[in-house]
C-alpha positions, 0 to 999 in steps of 0.5 A: 499500499502506498504511503499516501493511501495508508495515511488516508486510511489511517485518518479515516479510521481516526476521524471515525473513532473521534466522531464516535466519541463526540468530537467535532471535526474542524479541519483535516490535512491542514497545510502551511509552509511548516508542515501538515496537521492531520486532524483538528477537532473540538471537544468539551470546549478544548481544541485537539490537534491529532497526528495519526500513525497507522501501522500495518506491521511492527516492522518500524516499531510503534508509531509514536517513534515517528513523532519526534521533537522536530515533528512536534515543532512543525505541528505547533508552527502549523497550528499557529497558522491555523489559529491565525485563520480561525481566531475565534478559537484562540482562547480555547485550551489546546492539546497536541495528541497522537492516535496510533493505529496498530496492526490488529486495529487497536487504537492508542491515544496519548497527549504528546505536548 
């Protein structure tokens, strides 16, 4: 499976997972000159920024290994551009999370910043 197709599949799984839990989707695949944010949602008065990693195999380890400090900084910089376009969300508490989808279909969510 091509990387782009795998990413789209992972994002669809992640969005379904979040919507079933009551999140409202604000944006997906938001791009800036700094990078891309996979998913932005709001839930219970908070903003959640999600990095999604789908693992078809464990060949390259757990998905969270691909989320390093450089990637986190790109997400933060990209989110700042999103906020500039969506100023009404400026004062919402914000969380950067990861959704790791395992080969067996399990989903692990954790805060990364």
